[in-house]
Z-matrix of the N, CA and C atoms (Angstrom, degrees):
N
C 1 1.444
C 2 1.520 1 110.83
N 3 1.266 2 115.43 1 114.64
C 4 1.497 3 118.30 2 177.96
C 5 1.498 4 117.19 3 -70.67
N 6 1.265 5 118.39 4 140.86
C 7 1.446 6 123.67 5 178.80
C 8 1.382 7 112.46 6 -83.70
N 9 1.359 8 118.84 7 138.15
C 10 1.468 9 122.93 8 176.24
C 11 1.547 10 112.03 9 -90.55
N 12 1.262 11 119.28 10 132.48
C 13 1.411 12 117.38 11 177.88
C 14 1.464 13 110.85 12 -91.56
N 15 1.356 14 117.44 13 -178.80
C 16 1.466 15 121.99 14 179.97
C 17 1.512 16 110.72 15 -66.73
N 18 1.319 17 115.57 16 -24.90
C 19 1.369 18 116.90 17 172.01
C 20 1.569 19 114.88 18 -86.13
N 21 1.227 20 112.85 19 138.69
C 22 1.513 21 112.17 20 -177.55
C 23 1.386 22 111.62 21 -85.80
N 24 1.288 23 110.33 22 145.12
C 25 1.465 24 118.65 23 -174.65
C 26 1.531 25 115.15 24 84.72
N 27 1.232 26 122.79 25 -3.02
C 28 1.484 27 127.50 26 -173.11
C 29 1.582 28 107.65 27 -117.66
N 30 1.454 29 113.31 28 144.33
C 31 1.510 30 114.70 29 -179.51
C 32 1.435 31 102.61 30 -101.89
N 33 1.347 32 113.03 31 147.49
C 34 1.563 33 119.04 32 179.34
C 35 1.594 34 103.79 33 -90.46
N 36 1.265 35 115.84 34 122.03
C 37 1.393 36 125.14 35 177.26
C 38 1.541 37 111.48 36 -122.57
N 39 1.344 38 118.14 37 129.73
C 40 1.382 39 126.24 38 -174.35
C 41 1.520 40 110.40 39 -115.46
N 42 1.311 41 118.07 40 128.09
C 43 1.525 42 122.45 41 176.56
C 44 1.457 43 112.37 42 -88.76
N 45 1.289 44 124.51 43 122.02
C 46 1.497 45 127.42 44 179.79
C 47 1.420 46 110.91 45 -124.29
N 48 1.305 47 116.68 46 169.91
C 49 1.425 48 124.31 47 173.90
C 50 1.443 49 115.30 48 -97.81
N 51 1.469 50 119.58 49 -5.17
C 52 1.337 51 125.30 50 -178.54
C 53 1.489 52 106.76 51 -86.92
N 54 1.429 53 110.37 52 -175.21
C 55 1.432 54 120.56 53 -178.11
C 56 1.499 55 105.57 54 -76.94
N 57 1.296 56 115.98 55 145.65
C 58 1.607 57 121.42 56 179.17
C 59 1.569 58 110.04 57 -55.80
N 60 1.262 59 113.49 58 131.12
C 61 1.428 60 120.25 59 176.91
C 62 1.477 61 116.29 60 76.14
N 63 1.229 62 115.23 61 9.04
C 64 1.528 63 126.09 62 176.50
C 65 1.419 64 113.73 63 -83.77
N 66 1.322 65 118.97 64 172.00
C 67 1.465 66 123.22 65 178.89
C 68 1.495 67 117.38 66 -69.49
N 69 1.356 68 116.66 67 -8.80
C 70 1.339 69 121.30 68 174.07
C 71 1.646 70 117.32 69 -76.84
N 72 1.358 71 111.67 70 -5.85
C 73 1.401 72 119.09 71 176.28
C 74 1.451 73 116.23 72 -72.44
N 75 1.332 74 111.44 73 -16.92
C 76 1.426 75 116.53 74 -176.94
C 77 1.620 76 116.45 75 -72.28
N 78 1.279 77 114.09 76 135.46
C 79 1.545 78 116.13 77 -179.09
C 80 1.553 79 111.81 78 -79.74
N 81 1.191 80 118.02 79 138.39
C 82 1.540 81 122.42 80 173.61
C 83 1.440 82 114.71 81 -55.12
N 84 1.335 83 116.22 82 166.52
C 85 1.403 84 121.13 83 -171.49
C 86 1.594 85 108.82 84 -64.21
N 87 1.308 86 120.45 85 -36.92
C 88 1.438 87 123.81 86 -178.11
C 89 1.475 88 111.89 87 -71.13
N 90 1.320 89 117.59 88 -15.09
C 91 1.591 90 120.75 89 -173.32
C 92 1.480 91 113.40 90 83.06
N 93 1.301 92 117.71 91 9.71
C 94 1.449 93 121.83 92 -175.40
C 95 1.569 94 109.42 93 -130.90
N 96 1.345 95 117.62 94 114.75
C 97 1.453 96 116.98 95 -179.43
C 98 1.585 97 113.59 96 -71.70
N 99 1.253 98 115.03 97 -50.02
C 100 1.490 99 121.72 98 176.76
C 101 1.400 100 108.00 99 -127.29
N 102 1.338 101 114.86 100 142.38
C 103 1.481 102 115.73 101 174.05
C 104 1.480 103 110.16 102 -161.95
N 105 1.260 104 115.41 103 163.89
C 106 1.408 105 120.57 104 -176.91
C 107 1.486 106 112.41 105 -83.41
N 108 1.338 107 122.28 106 119.11
C 109 1.432 108 126.69 107 -178.84
C 110 1.453 109 111.03 108 -99.05
N 111 1.327 110 123.58 109 118.08
C 112 1.385 111 120.82 110 174.33
C 113 1.479 112 118.02 111 -93.04
N 114 1.312 113 110.52 112 102.84
C 115 1.478 114 120.81 113 -172.21
C 116 1.462 115 113.98 114 -81.33
N 117 1.409 116 120.68 115 131.74
C 118 1.505 117 118.09 116 170.21
C 119 1.506 118 103.58 117 -107.27
N 120 1.426 119 107.44 118 139.67
C 121 1.514 120 120.26 119 179.82
C 122 1.556 121 101.15 120 -92.09
N 123 1.371 122 112.84 121 136.61
C 124 1.369 123 117.34 122 -179.43
C 125 1.589 124 101.16 123 -93.25
N 126 1.367 125 111.34 124 126.46
C 127 1.513 126 121.16 125 -179.00
C 128 1.542 127 106.33 126 -121.34
N 129 1.301 128 112.87 127 161.90
C 130 1.461 129 120.94 128 178.74
C 131 1.507 130 110.48 129 -76.48
N 132 1.430 131 119.86 130 -21.62
C 133 1.385 132 120.62 131 -176.57
C 134 1.614 133 108.39 132 -80.26
N 135 1.322 134 112.63 133 178.83
C 136 1.591 135 117.71 134 177.36
C 137 1.372 136 118.53 135 -75.20
N 138 1.388 137 115.05 136 -31.73
C 139 1.415 138 120.82 137 -173.86
C 140 1.583 139 113.22 138 -83.78
N 141 1.298 140 121.28 139 139.66
C 142 1.505 141 123.03 140 177.98
C 143 1.409 142 111.05 141 -91.01
N 144 1.387 143 110.87 142 130.32
C 145 1.471 144 116.94 143 178.16
C 146 1.527 145 107.50 144 -105.13
N 147 1.290 146 114.57 145 133.76
C 148 1.529 147 119.08 146 176.08
C 149 1.392 148 113.34 147 -102.96
N 150 1.280 149 120.15 148 148.04
C 151 1.573 150 125.66 149 173.87
C 152 1.344 151 112.55 150 -63.07
N 153 1.339 152 120.45 151 -38.11
C 154 1.392 153 122.94 152 -171.29
C 155 1.503 154 111.47 153 -97.35
N 156 1.391 155 108.31 154 71.89
C 157 1.502 156 118.14 155 174.76
C 158 1.489 157 108.22 156 -85.06
N 159 1.261 158 113.88 157 152.16
C 160 1.589 159 120.68 158 -175.30
C 161 1.557 160 108.57 159 -70.72
N 162 1.376 161 118.71 160 141.77
C 163 1.371 162 118.42 161 -177.26
C 164 1.575 163 109.62 162 -67.91
N 165 1.402 164 115.41 163 162.44
C 166 1.504 165 119.86 164 179.67
C 167 1.541 166 107.44 165 -57.45
N 168 1.324 167 111.68 166 150.59
C 169 1.445 168 119.91 167 170.88
C 170 1.479 169 112.94 168 -67.14
N 171 1.351 170 117.86 169 150.88
C 172 1.479 171 125.08 170 173.46
C 173 1.561 172 114.18 171 -49.96
N 174 1.297 173 115.29 172 -34.86
C 175 1.383 174 122.27 173 -174.91
C 176 1.620 175 107.24 174 -67.04
N 177 1.246 176 126.27 175 -20.59
C 178 1.234 177 127.40 176 -173.89
C 179 1.630 178 112.67 177 -86.14
N 180 1.355 179 111.71 178 -22.60
C 181 1.402 180 116.85 179 -177.27
C 182 1.602 181 110.11 180 -83.81
N 183 1.462 182 114.04 181 125.99
C 184 1.417 183 120.67 182 -169.03
C 185 1.501 184 104.72 183 -88.54
N 186 1.351 185 117.16 184 137.58
C 187 1.480 186 120.01 185 174.93
C 188 1.513 187 114.43 186 84.79
N 189 1.327 188 115.77 187 8.94
C 190 1.460 189 115.25 188 -180.00
C 191 1.541 190 107.63 189 -125.47
N 192 1.200 191 120.04 190 131.79
C 193 1.450 192 131.92 191 7.22
C 194 1.637 193 105.36 192 -86.30
N 195 1.358 194 112.91 193 152.53
C 196 1.423 195 117.51 194 -175.77
C 197 1.534 196 105.88 195 -66.76
N 198 1.402 197 113.11 196 141.39
C 199 1.481 198 122.67 197 -173.71
C 200 1.587 199 102.77 198 -123.49
N 201 1.381 200 112.83 199 134.34
C 202 1.470 201 114.63 200 -178.25
C 203 1.566 202 107.50 201 -75.36
N 204 1.270 203 109.69 202 160.65
C 205 1.384 204 111.03 203 -168.48
C 206 1.665 205 112.42 204 -76.45
N 207 1.287 206 113.69 205 -14.15
C 208 1.504 207 114.25 206 -179.82
C 209 1.540 208 105.92 207 -86.89
N 210 1.244 209 120.83 208 -7.61
C 211 1.496 210 126.49 209 173.31
C 212 1.434 211 118.34 210 -88.09
N 213 1.327 212 108.74 211 -17.17
C 214 1.644 213 116.05 212 -178.84
C 215 1.442 214 109.26 213 -66.63
N 216 1.225 215 119.70 214 158.27
C 217 1.533 216 125.62 215 172.83
C 218 1.620 217 103.29 216 -71.98
N 219 1.301 218 113.79 217 144.45
C 220 1.512 219 113.73 218 177.58
C 221 1.520 220 111.01 219 -70.42
N 222 1.276 221 121.35 220 -24.74
C 223 1.449 222 115.50 221 176.43
C 224 1.475 223 112.32 222 -73.15
N 225 1.259 224 121.77 223 -28.70
C 226 1.464 225 124.27 224 176.50
C 227 1.463 226 114.74 225 -68.39
N 228 1.387 227 117.45 226 -36.36
C 229 1.407 228 120.30 227 -179.49
C 230 1.518 229 108.07 228 -76.64
N 231 1.292 230 123.69 229 -37.37
C 232 1.495 231 119.80 230 179.09
C 233 1.499 232 113.05 231 -72.87
N 234 1.308 233 116.05 232 -26.94
C 235 1.470 234 116.74 233 -176.06
C 236 1.595 235 105.74 234 -75.23
N 237 1.291 236 120.93 235 -32.83
C 238 1.410 237 120.66 236 -179.36
C 239 1.524 238 113.91 237 -85.94
N 240 1.462 239 119.16 238 -18.50
C 241 1.426 240 121.49 239 -178.05
C 242 1.555 241 110.52 240 -78.83
N 243 1.260 242 119.78 241 120.67
C 244 1.501 243 122.93 242 175.52
C 245 1.465 244 107.13 243 -114.33
N 246 1.293 245 120.02 244 119.91
C 247 1.464 246 121.46 245 -179.87
C 248 1.374 247 116.90 246 97.59
N 249 1.387 248 120.17 247 175.31
C 250 1.393 249 126.65 248 174.73
C 251 1.431 250 105.56 249 -130.68
N 252 1.399 251 112.34 250 99.09
C 253 1.559 252 121.67 251 -175.97
C 254 1.473 253 108.28 252 -96.88
N 255 1.320 254 112.25 253 135.49
C 256 1.493 255 121.79 254 -179.06
C 257 1.615 256 102.61 255 -134.05
N 258 1.335 257 110.58 256 143.12
C 259 1.397 258 116.92 257 170.00
C 260 1.578 259 119.05 258 -76.55
N 261 1.269 260 112.05 259 140.24
C 262 1.453 261 118.89 260 -179.08
C 263 1.503 262 111.33 261 -116.53
N 264 1.346 263 119.16 262 119.65
C 265 1.416 264 123.49 263 -178.06
C 266 1.570 265 112.25 264 -116.18
N 267 1.254 266 115.93 265 140.71
C 268 1.424 267 118.68 266 177.35
C 269 1.502 268 112.39 267 -117.11
N 270 1.302 269 121.08 268 125.48
C 271 1.408 270 128.97 269 -179.01
C 272 1.621 271 108.58 270 -45.88
N 273 1.173 272 117.39 271 119.79
C 274 1.592 273 124.56 272 169.39
C 275 1.491 274 107.02 273 92.38
N 276 1.377 275 119.95 274 -8.58
C 277 1.548 276 119.93 275 177.49
C 278 1.541 277 104.18 276 -87.28
N 279 1.259 278 115.52 277 142.31
C 280 1.506 279 121.57 278 179.74
C 281 1.539 280 116.74 279 -86.14
N 282 1.421 281 118.09 280 7.68
C 283 1.328 282 120.75 281 -175.34
C 284 1.536 283 111.10 282 -142.19
N 285 1.336 284 118.02 283 160.15
C 286 1.422 285 128.41 284 -177.25
C 287 1.471 286 108.69 285 -112.08
N 288 1.374 287 111.98 286 155.28
C 289 1.480 288 118.96 287 170.30
C 290 1.398 289 111.02 288 -127.50
N 291 1.414 290 119.97 289 160.70
C 292 1.413 291 126.46 290 174.16
C 293 1.496 292 113.03 291 -110.89
N 294 1.403 293 121.81 292 136.98
C 295 1.325 294 128.79 293 -175.95
C 296 1.578 295 109.44 294 -124.74
N 297 1.311 296 119.79 295 130.77
C 298 1.370 297 120.32 296 175.21
C 299 1.657 298 107.23 297 -91.28
N 300 1.356 299 118.06 298 106.70
C 301 1.494 300 119.41 299 -172.58
C 302 1.552 301 106.88 300 -69.10
N 303 1.235 302 122.47 301 -21.22
C 304 1.570 303 122.83 302 177.77
C 305 1.605 304 113.04 303 -62.79
N 306 1.306 305 110.84 304 -22.44
C 307 1.581 306 109.72 305 -171.82
C 308 1.504 307 105.78 306 -84.72
N 309 1.325 308 119.70 307 -9.37
C 310 1.535 309 117.92 308 -177.58
C 311 1.519 310 104.68 309 -110.98
N 312 1.333 311 108.90 310 160.11
C 313 1.495 312 116.23 311 175.61
C 314 1.505 313 113.57 312 -131.02
N 315 1.259 314 121.84 313 15.16
C 316 1.437 315 127.89 314 172.88
C 317 1.500 316 114.40 315 -159.03
N 318 1.268 317 113.28 316 163.51
C 319 1.497 318 121.21 317 172.51
C 320 1.516 319 112.49 318 -56.37
N 321 1.350 320 116.49 319 -44.14
C 322 1.456 321 125.47 320 -167.88
C 323 1.617 322 101.85 321 -68.46
N 324 1.280 323 119.27 322 -40.28
C 325 1.460 324 122.55 323 -176.78
C 326 1.652 325 106.64 324 -64.78
N 327 1.254 326 113.20 325 -40.04
C 328 1.472 327 118.61 326 -178.37
C 329 1.583 328 108.13 327 -64.09
N 330 1.368 329 112.79 328 -51.26
C 331 1.517 330 115.79 329 -178.60
C 332 1.505 331 112.41 330 -57.43
N 333 1.278 332 115.02 331 -42.76
C 334 1.449 333 115.66 332 -178.77
C 335 1.666 334 109.96 333 -75.28
N 336 1.163 335 119.40 334 -11.82
C 337 1.512 336 123.99 335 171.86
C 338 1.548 337 99.82 336 -76.68
N 339 1.282 338 118.56 337 -47.76
C 340 1.466 339 120.75 338 -178.47
C 341 1.585 340 113.37 339 -56.57
N 342 1.337 341 114.07 340 -37.88
C 343 1.391 342 124.15 341 -179.74
C 344 1.578 343 108.75 342 -68.35
N 345 1.268 344 116.76 343 -38.71
C 346 1.579 345 118.99 344 176.78
C 347 1.551 346 107.04 345 -70.11
N 348 1.331 347 115.55 346 -44.13
C 349 1.450 348 122.69 347 -174.06
C 350 1.626 349 111.29 348 -57.49
N 351 1.345 350 107.34 349 -55.35
C 352 1.554 351 117.19 350 178.81
C 353 1.462 352 110.10 351 -108.76
N 354 1.387 353 112.96 352 101.93
C 355 1.448 354 119.61 353 -174.25
C 356 1.456 355 112.70 354 -61.24
N 357 1.301 356 118.41 355 -26.95
C 358 1.521 357 114.41 356 179.26
C 359 1.430 358 118.77 357 -73.07
N 360 1.437 359 118.47 358 -9.90
C 361 1.438 360 121.22 359 -171.70
C 362 1.645 361 107.04 360 -95.86
N 363 1.331 362 114.18 361 143.98
C 364 1.437 363 122.62 362 163.98
C 365 1.576 364 113.91 363 -127.02
N 366 1.328 365 110.61 364 147.75
C 367 1.458 366 113.99 365 -178.57
C 368 1.529 367 109.45 366 -77.73
N 369 1.422 368 116.80 367 128.31
C 370 1.445 369 118.88 368 168.16
C 371 1.537 370 113.13 369 -92.69
N 372 1.235 371 114.05 370 -46.38
C 373 1.474 372 123.01 371 178.33
C 374 1.467 373 114.15 372 -148.90
N 375 1.274 374 116.28 373 -173.35
C 376 1.518 375 118.12 374 178.57
C 377 1.510 376 116.99 375 -56.99
N 378 1.327 377 112.78 376 -29.15
C 379 1.354 378 124.73 377 -174.90
C 380 1.482 379 124.22 378 -116.90
N 381 1.412 380 112.26 379 5.76
C 382 1.368 381 119.59 380 -178.39
C 383 1.526 382 111.87 381 -139.97
N 384 1.451 383 114.78 382 148.22
C 385 1.391 384 118.67 383 172.94
C 386 1.519 385 105.40 384 -132.33
N 387 1.269 386 117.76 385 163.03
C 388 1.519 387 121.27 386 -178.29
C 389 1.560 388 114.16 387 -138.91
N 390 1.228 389 116.15 388 135.16
C 391 1.355 390 121.53 389 171.96
C 392 1.487 391 113.13 390 -77.37
N 393 1.243 392 123.54 391 109.16
C 394 1.479 393 126.12 392 -167.23
C 395 1.580 394 106.64 393 -76.46
N 396 1.178 395 119.27 394 -12.59
C 397 1.500 396 120.61 395 -178.41
C 398 1.506 397 108.23 396 -80.24
N 399 1.334 398 122.49 397 -48.47
C 400 1.381 399 121.26 398 -177.25
C 401 1.554 400 114.75 399 -124.75
N 402 1.267 401 116.03 400 10.25
C 403 1.525 402 118.94 401 168.52
C 404 1.549 403 114.40 402 81.56
N 405 1.423 404 117.87 403 13.43
C 406 1.445 405 115.25 404 -178.19
C 407 1.430 406 106.38 405 -87.91
N 408 1.510 407 111.50 406 140.74
C 409 1.356 408 119.34 407 -179.96
C 410 1.597 409 107.76 408 -93.59
N 411 1.248 410 117.69 409 147.53
C 412 1.550 411 126.36 410 179.36
C 413 1.475 412 108.21 411 -122.29
N 414 1.355 413 117.76 412 146.42
C 415 1.297 414 125.56 413 175.59
C 416 1.588 415 112.54 414 -120.65
N 417 1.283 416 124.01 415 117.66
C 418 1.477 417 117.89 416 179.01
C 419 1.401 418 113.47 417 -65.80
N 420 1.339 419 122.37 418 125.77
C 421 1.498 420 122.27 419 171.22
C 422 1.536 421 110.84 420 -128.68
N 423 1.204 422 120.61 421 172.92
C 424 1.528 423 121.50 422 -174.56
C 425 1.608 424 100.24 423 -150.21
N 426 1.419 425 108.56 424 155.69
C 427 1.429 426 121.08 425 177.04
C 428 1.545 427 102.66 426 -103.59
N 429 1.379 428 114.10 427 129.19
C 430 1.461 429 114.94 428 179.65
C 431 1.418 430 109.59 429 -91.37
N 432 1.453 431 123.50 430 179.90
C 433 1.382 432 122.91 431 179.21
C 434 1.463 433 115.46 432 -61.48
N 435 1.316 434 123.21 433 -21.37
C 436 1.490 435 125.78 434 -177.73
C 437 1.608 436 107.26 435 -83.81
N 438 1.389 437 118.40 436 -13.52
C 439 1.521 438 118.62 437 176.91
C 440 1.525 439 106.64 438 98.59
N 441 1.412 440 122.08 439 9.38
C 442 1.359 441 118.97 440 175.88
C 443 1.550 442 108.35 441 -96.25
N 444 1.441 443 107.57 442 142.38
C 445 1.493 444 121.46 443 176.93
C 446 1.535 445 110.11 444 -81.91
N 447 1.358 446 116.71 445 118.09
C 448 1.500 447 115.91 446 175.10
C 449 1.469 448 112.75 447 -128.52
N 450 1.360 449 117.64 448 168.07
C 451 1.531 450 120.88 449 -177.55
C 452 1.534 451 102.55 450 -78.22
N 453 1.284 452 115.54 451 147.57
C 454 1.569 453 122.70 452 170.27
C 455 1.361 454 105.09 453 -71.24
N 456 1.276 455 122.33 454 129.62
C 457 1.335 456 126.47 455 172.47
C 458 1.546 457 113.22 456 106.93
N 459 1.278 458 117.34 457 1.24
C 460 1.535 459 125.11 458 174.03
C 461 1.465 460 113.72 459 -70.79
N 462 1.348 461 114.22 460 -38.70
C 463 1.522 462 119.38 461 -174.35
C 464 1.527 463 106.99 462 -119.89
N 465 1.256 464 113.48 463 159.60
C 466 1.565 465 121.59 464 178.04
C 467 1.573 466 111.06 465 -51.93
N 468 1.356 467 117.27 466 151.30
C 469 1.522 468 118.26 467 -170.82
C 470 1.521 469 110.01 468 -59.78
N 471 1.379 470 119.34 469 -46.95
C 472 1.436 471 121.65 470 179.47
C 473 1.507 472 113.32 471 -51.77
N 474 1.325 473 116.55 472 -53.24
C 475 1.392 474 122.73 473 179.39
C 476 1.610 475 113.06 474 -57.15
N 477 1.325 476 112.51 475 -39.33
C 478 1.404 477 121.42 476 178.23
C 479 1.646 478 110.68 477 -66.97
N 480 1.261 479 114.31 478 -46.49
C 481 1.532 480 118.01 479 -178.80
C 482 1.590 481 112.24 480 -65.71
N 483 1.415 482 116.36 481 -30.66
C 484 1.414 483 115.87 482 178.46
C 485 1.530 484 116.25 483 -81.60
N 486 1.436 485 116.93 484 -24.08
C 487 1.536 486 115.75 485 -172.00
C 488 1.596 487 104.16 486 -108.38
N 489 1.372 488 124.54 487 -4.14
C 490 1.370 489 122.43 488 178.87
C 491 1.543 490 114.87 489 -65.45
N 492 1.270 491 120.08 490 125.37
C 493 1.418 492 123.59 491 173.70
C 494 1.538 493 110.38 492 -100.79
N 495 1.202 494 124.63 493 -41.30
C 496 1.354 495 130.90 494 179.22
C 497 1.558 496 112.09 495 -158.73
N 498 1.426 497 113.87 496 156.79
C 499 1.350 498 118.35 497 -176.54
C 500 1.618 499 106.66 498 -119.10
N 501 1.388 500 112.05 499 151.58
C 502 1.449 501 116.96 500 176.26
C 503 1.529 502 110.03 501 -146.62
N 504 1.308 503 111.90 502 128.45
C 505 1.521 504 113.15 503 176.31
C 506 1.610 505 106.25 504 -93.31
N 507 1.277 506 109.15 505 100.47
C 508 1.581 507 120.61 506 -169.10
C 509 1.519 508 105.55 507 -86.19
N 510 1.287 509 122.09 508 150.73
C 511 1.366 510 124.82 509 177.29
C 512 1.536 511 105.57 510 -78.40
N 513 1.267 512 118.91 511 139.02
C 514 1.519 513 129.93 512 -164.09
C 515 1.624 514 105.66 513 -60.85
N 516 1.377 515 111.61 514 -36.88
C 517 1.520 516 116.64 515 -179.44
C 518 1.526 517 110.61 516 -56.90
N 519 1.425 518 115.88 517 -35.91
C 520 1.625 519 119.87 518 -177.61
C 521 1.438 520 111.45 519 -87.22
N 522 1.291 521 118.82 520 -13.92
C 523 1.490 522 122.91 521 -176.97
C 524 1.432 523 115.30 522 -91.48
N 525 1.472 524 118.18 523 20.72
C 526 1.457 525 119.34 524 -178.60
C 527 1.601 526 115.09 525 -66.64
N 528 1.354 527 110.45 526 -29.75
C 529 1.435 528 110.29 527 -174.37
C 530 1.591 529 110.71 528 -85.03
N 531 1.304 530 117.50 529 1.67
C 532 1.452 531 119.60 530 177.23
C 533 1.488 532 115.56 531 -91.73
N 534 1.408 533 114.35 532 -1.13
C 535 1.510 534 115.81 533 178.79
C 536 1.421 535 113.56 534 101.18
N 537 1.391 536 116.96 535 8.33
C 538 1.546 537 115.53 536 172.79
C 539 1.566 538 110.30 537 -87.92
N 540 1.351 539 106.42 538 147.42
C 541 1.497 540 109.86 539 -175.60
C 542 1.526 541 111.05 540 -104.93
């Protein structure tokens, strides 16, 4: 038996989460199945605090919306950047590391940092390192801002620290063209 609504000629239909024709199809006493209830918390202070406070405005959220790095202001990126980080790759190793060149003041400190980072390497000389496990010799090389690969130690430290884009501990058998003997 269809229910007649207050509007003539229209059928009253209710949507429920229960099975069709079940007891869940009945409407509650207030006539509203689900509704928003504005609760007031009782406090000892004079001002009433409601539970339904508005969410914080979008201006308060830091880092939203995400901005691509090329769209940021140059002054903003240089102010937040501390140090000169370059990637360090070792031939045969499946991972890279990052090094801050501004924390070191000489090539010897940098090579000892490599020895600490990569536990399998030991320093042979100023320009050679060795994998003590399998006897492979590595030569520290770097890529300068022109894109040329050069040996670490060929130029003074300050010039190296300014022009270095990335570092690579290359196997000495592959570094023949760089002037290593």
